Every structure is written in C-alpha cells, then in structure tokens.
C-alpha positions as semicolon CSV with decimal commas, in nm:
position;residue;x (nm);y (nm);z (nm)
1;M;-0,072;-0,450;2,692
2;P;-0,187;-0,735;2,439
3;M;0,095;-0,955;2,305
4;D;0,166;-0,879;1,945
5;P;0,130;-1,162;1,713
6;L;0,390;-1,049;1,443
7;A;0,615;-0,966;1,701
8;P;0,818;-1,284;1,618
9;L;0,844;-1,170;1,234
10;L;1,091;-0,879;1,367
11;D;1,323;-1,122;1,469
12;L;1,395;-1,291;1,154
13;A;1,773;-1,230;0,979
14;D;1,782;-0,834;0,895
15;V;1,414;-0,736;0,907
16;A;1,427;-0,552;1,211
17;S;1,728;-0,351;1,124
18;A;1,610;-0,275;0,717
19;F;1,282;-0,168;0,854
20;A;1,470;0,092;1,127
21;D;1,643;0,223;0,833
22;A;1,297;0,260;0,622
23;Q;1,167;0,428;0,949
24;A;1,474;0,667;0,955
25;R;1,440;0,762;0,590
26;V;1,039;0,861;0,598
27;D;1,096;1,029;0,966
28;A;1,388;1,268;0,771
29;A;1,152;1,279;0,436
30;M;0,848;1,399;0,654
31;R;1,060;1,691;0,758
32;H;1,095;1,830;0,377
33;R;1,032;2,216;0,354
34;A;0,795;2,165;0,091
35;L;0,515;2,017;0,299
36;R;0,483;2,320;0,556
37;R;0,302;2,543;0,271
38;Q;0,234;2,316;-0,007
39;G;0,182;1,992;0,141
40;G;-0,141;1,986;-0,050
41;R;0,010;2,001;-0,365
42;V;0,284;1,712;-0,255
43;A;0,007;1,472;-0,151
44;A;-0,202;1,511;-0,465
45;E;0,134;1,414;-0,697
46;I;0,243;1,151;-0,445
47;S;-0,138;1,020;-0,484
48;L;-0,115;1,024;-0,877
49;R;0,240;0,896;-0,879
50;S;0,093;0,611;-0,658
51;A;-0,214;0,526;-0,822
52;V;-0,004;0,509;-1,164
53;A;0,264;0,289;-0,967
54;S;-0,043;0,072;-0,890
55;A;-0,191;0,015;-1,227
56;G;0,122;-0,071;-1,369
57;L;0,208;-0,387;-1,121
58;E;-0,145;-0,480;-1,255
59;G;-0,026;-0,476;-1,608
60;H;-0,187;-0,134;-1,673
61;E;0,112;0,075;-1,747
62;Y;0,091;0,433;-1,819
63;E;0,326;0,740;-1,844
64;V;0,192;0,964;-1,543
65;E;0,199;1,266;-1,742
66;D;-0,059;1,077;-2,004
67;V;-0,272;1,006;-1,663
68;R;-0,248;1,375;-1,550
69;A;-0,407;1,480;-1,905
70;G;-0,660;1,313;-1,840
71;T;-0,617;1,079;-2,181
72;V;-0,621;0,752;-2,005
73;T;-0,964;0,574;-1,991
74;D;-0,838;0,254;-1,850
75;P;-1,090;0,096;-1,608
76;V;-0,814;-0,012;-1,407
77;V;-0,610;0,328;-1,384
78;Q;-0,940;0,506;-1,320
79;G;-0,973;0,277;-1,028
80;A;-0,644;0,283;-0,862
81;L;-0,737;0,663;-0,875
82;R;-1,069;0,672;-0,697
83;V;-0,893;0,418;-0,437
84;F;-0,617;0,664;-0,387
85;S;-0,846;0,957;-0,343
86;T;-1,075;0,799;-0,054
87;D;-1,053;0,822;0,298
88;L;-1,119;0,463;0,467
89;A;-0,848;0,456;0,713
90;D;-1,088;0,484;1,002
91;L;-1,292;0,214;0,866
92;W;-1,029;-0,030;0,751
93;L;-0,891;-0,021;1,115
94;N;-1,266;-0,069;1,249
95;A;-1,441;-0,296;0,983
96;P;-1,196;-0,435;0,787
97;R;-1,379;-0,661;0,602
98;Q;-1,624;-0,340;0,507
99;A;-1,330;-0,126;0,404
100;L;-1,206;-0,397;0,149
101;A;-1,566;-0,424;-0,010
102;R;-1,596;-0,067;-0,070
103;L;-1,197;-0,064;-0,209
104;H;-1,289;-0,354;-0,432
105;V;-1,614;-0,130;-0,525
106;L;-1,373;0,172;-0,610
107;A;-1,099;-0,061;-0,736
108;A;-1,275;-0,279;-1,026
109;R;-1,583;-0,102;-1,105
110;G;-1,607;-0,109;-1,512
111;V;-1,401;-0,412;-1,460
112;V;-1,595;-0,648;-1,322
113;P;-1,942;-0,740;-1,345
114;A;-2,141;-0,491;-1,060
115;A;-2,272;-0,828;-0,920
116;E;-1,917;-0,916;-0,793
117;L;-1,831;-0,561;-0,681
118;G;-1,758;-0,567;-0,335
119;R;-1,800;-0,945;-0,257
120;P;-1,510;-1,215;-0,220
121;S;-1,475;-1,531;-0,397
122;S;-1,274;-1,729;-0,205
123;A;-1,053;-1,762;0,108
124;A;-1,338;-1,623;0,377
125;D;-1,210;-1,783;0,659
126;R;-0,823;-1,620;0,590
127;I;-0,964;-1,260;0,539
128;D;-1,142;-1,297;0,877
129;A;-0,829;-1,408;1,035
130;L;-0,699;-1,087;0,876
131;S;-0,955;-0,880;0,947
132;A;-0,945;-1,014;1,313
133;L;-0,581;-0,900;1,325
134;V;-0,596;-0,527;1,190
135;A;-0,948;-0,472;1,400
136;G;-0,842;-0,231;1,686
137;N;-0,478;-0,348;1,658
138;E;-0,241;-0,070;1,821
139;T;0,020;-0,346;1,922
140;T;0,179;-0,461;1,582
141;P;0,415;-0,175;1,463
142;P;0,251;-0,009;1,161
143;M;0,497;-0,084;0,878
144;L;0,508;-0,474;0,995
145;L;0,120;-0,488;0,993
146;A;0,116;-0,289;0,658
147;A;0,360;-0,559;0,486
148;V;0,120;-0,865;0,591
149;V;-0,198;-0,713;0,499
150;H;-0,065;-0,613;0,165
151;A;0,152;-0,991;0,135
152;E;-0,147;-1,171;0,251
153;L;-0,410;-0,974;0,015
154;L;-0,191;-1,073;-0,265
155;T;-0,173;-1,452;-0,170
156;L;-0,511;-1,469;-0,125
157;R;-0,625;-1,245;-0,406
158;P;-0,988;-1,289;-0,277
159;F;-1,160;-1,054;-0,499
160;A;-1,235;-1,077;-0,882
161;G;-1,028;-0,827;-1,086
162;P;-0,774;-0,578;-0,956
163;A;-0,721;-0,753;-0,632
164;G;-0,335;-0,600;-0,605
165;V;-0,485;-0,259;-0,643
166;V;-0,731;-0,395;-0,326
167;A;-0,422;-0,509;-0,122
168;R;-0,196;-0,231;-0,229
169;A;-0,453;0,049;-0,084
170;A;-0,542;-0,164;0,186
171;A;-0,146;-0,178;0,322
172;R;-0,167;0,199;0,255
173;L;-0,491;0,249;0,476
174;T;-0,264;0,088;0,738
175;L;-0,006;0,276;0,712
176;V;-0,211;0,628;0,769
177;G;-0,450;0,489;1,008
178;R;-0,187;0,402;1,233
179;A;-0,050;0,753;1,174
180;F;0,307;0,624;1,046
181;D;0,247;0,803;0,749
182;P;-0,094;1,022;0,837
183;R;-0,117;1,213;0,521
184;G;-0,053;0,965;0,280
185;L;0,293;1,050;0,187
186;V;0,498;0,789;0,148
187;A;0,482;0,667;-0,193
188;A;0,554;0,274;-0,121
189;D;0,366;0,152;-0,457
190;V;0,615;0,337;-0,655
191;G;0,891;0,167;-0,447
192;H;0,734;-0,149;-0,537
193;R;0,709;-0,049;-0,894
194;S;1,049;0,049;-0,906
195;R;1,140;-0,313;-0,771
196;E;0,916;-0,489;-0,943
197;P;1,078;-0,827;-1,009
198;E;1,216;-0,802;-0,634
199;Y;0,845;-0,717;-0,562
200;V;0,686;-1,038;-0,748
201;G;0,940;-1,279;-0,583
202;A;0,900;-1,122;-0,221
203;A;0,544;-1,191;-0,261
204;N;0,588;-1,529;-0,385
205;A;0,830;-1,621;-0,171
206;Y;0,587;-1,472;0,156
207;A;0,301;-1,763;-0,041
208;T;0,503;-2,041;0,065
209;G;0,492;-1,960;0,451
210;T;0,867;-2,059;0,514
211;P;1,040;-1,866;0,736
212;D;1,313;-1,764;0,439
213;G;1,002;-1,631;0,217
214;I;0,790;-1,414;0,479
215;R;1,135;-1,245;0,571
216;S;1,240;-1,198;0,186
217;W;0,891;-1,013;0,171
218;L;0,939;-0,812;0,465
219;R;1,280;-0,697;0,349
220;H;1,140;-0,592;0,019
221;Y;0,859;-0,420;0,202
222;A;1,105;-0,190;0,416
223;A;1,269;-0,114;0,065
224;A;0,948;-0,008;-0,116
225;A;0,845;0,222;0,190
226;A;1,210;0,364;0,174
227;A;1,219;0,430;-0,194
228;G;0,867;0,593;-0,102
229;A;1,036;0,801;0,128
230;D;1,240;0,911;-0,150
231;E;0,981;0,987;-0,384
232;L;0,816;1,201;-0,158
233;V;1,147;1,398;-0,143
234;T;1,187;1,382;-0,526
235;V;0,855;1,525;-0,513
236;G;0,900;1,813;-0,266
237;D;1,190;1,905;-0,455
238;G;1,012;1,980;-0,775
239;V;0,687;2,147;-0,590
240;L;0,979;2,382;-0,444
241;A;1,131;2,454;-0,782
242;A;0,825;2,515;-0,939
243;A;0,695;2,744;-0,712
C-alpha cells in the first residue's frame, strides 16, 4: 500500500481525536430513521441549507426560507445551488483539474466574465500538486483529504469570483467520492458558517504553513463536520415531524 503523504498531520496535537469524534457523530447521524424512507427529502434540504451557508461565507447572506421560496436571484447564491445539485464526485477523484473548472463555471456564472469561467488565474503549480494528491488517492482518510483540499483552495483562491464556493464544493466532493458521505448528507458548510470567525481564523492560520496553523485548521474542520452531522439530525427530525 502506498504511503499516505498526509499521515503526519494526524500526529499533530488533538487532531486524530478530533477527527475520531467527528467520525462518531457522522456515523450516528447516518443511522437517523428519516433516511430510511425520506432520504430524498433530507438530502434536498441539506443541499439547500449547505448552498445558502456557502454563499453566506462569501458575504452573500440570505435566509434559507427566502431562497427556498425562489425570491433570491443573487448569482452567487444561484451558483452555490447549482454546485450542490451537480454530481462531479467521480470526475473530481479522477480528473481534479477538469472538475475544478466545471465547479467554477457552475459557481461563477453571472458573476465573472464568461471568458474567465473555468480558467484559473494563478497558482498553476500548486493546483497541479493538489490534483496529483487527489487523483487516485485511496490512502489518505477522506476527512483529512477533504480538509486539506478545502484549505489549499481557500489559500490559493485560483479562480475569480466566489472561489470559496469552489473550495467548499471540492471538499464536499472528496467526502462524497471517498464514501465518507456518499449521499452528501453531512452539512459541513453549515458547520463552517455557524463557526464563521473560527473558520476564517483557522483558514488564515493554515495559510501560514506552520504546524500550529495547520493544526488549527484541521481541528476546525473536524468541528465543522461534527456540526454538519448535527444539522443532519435536525433536518431528519424535522422531516419526520412533518410526515
């Protein structure tokens, strides 16, 4: 089995335990009774809430109910909705650069000029390195890989416009494609949004490249995933109550 290049990150203080706690919360949430017969409704609601949260993290803040009603025409929100309704998980794990281009087209349509859609404007070498890390990687634990993907794309911001929406979508595709969350039910973006000051601070800390900065980000990511599992439980409870 090939050596996992990210394995040393799990040796940072409290990271492995934070990831284990998040995994336990996700596993428990995945056993929710609503997923047996109302899984489609739960998934649709999680997708909506996650898209609204992701747009909110870009500064485009709206209430979920307003977006649900179809009264919000903000192109960043519409782009986030498109991103969350598209299945690119297989493409992401096999041709990451192509998947990133498609994600940017979906996220940034109507926000940036058409000529810039799908075209990274910077950081080509690091995108190549990230793509090499993702493609065919069956060794790195999915949540760890998703956390690194997310932070790298936030740091690089290689695309014009809502680059954060692309970063969060790529992290989600990692969790989906690597079967950590095959149906996209863990609302990690809601977790990031609920802890926004920590999210921003931890992302900035990661960008320093120091062990403490990376540790800060990884612990935040685990907390956001755990909060996303709690959101799944909340949505599942609501679906059962409405049935």
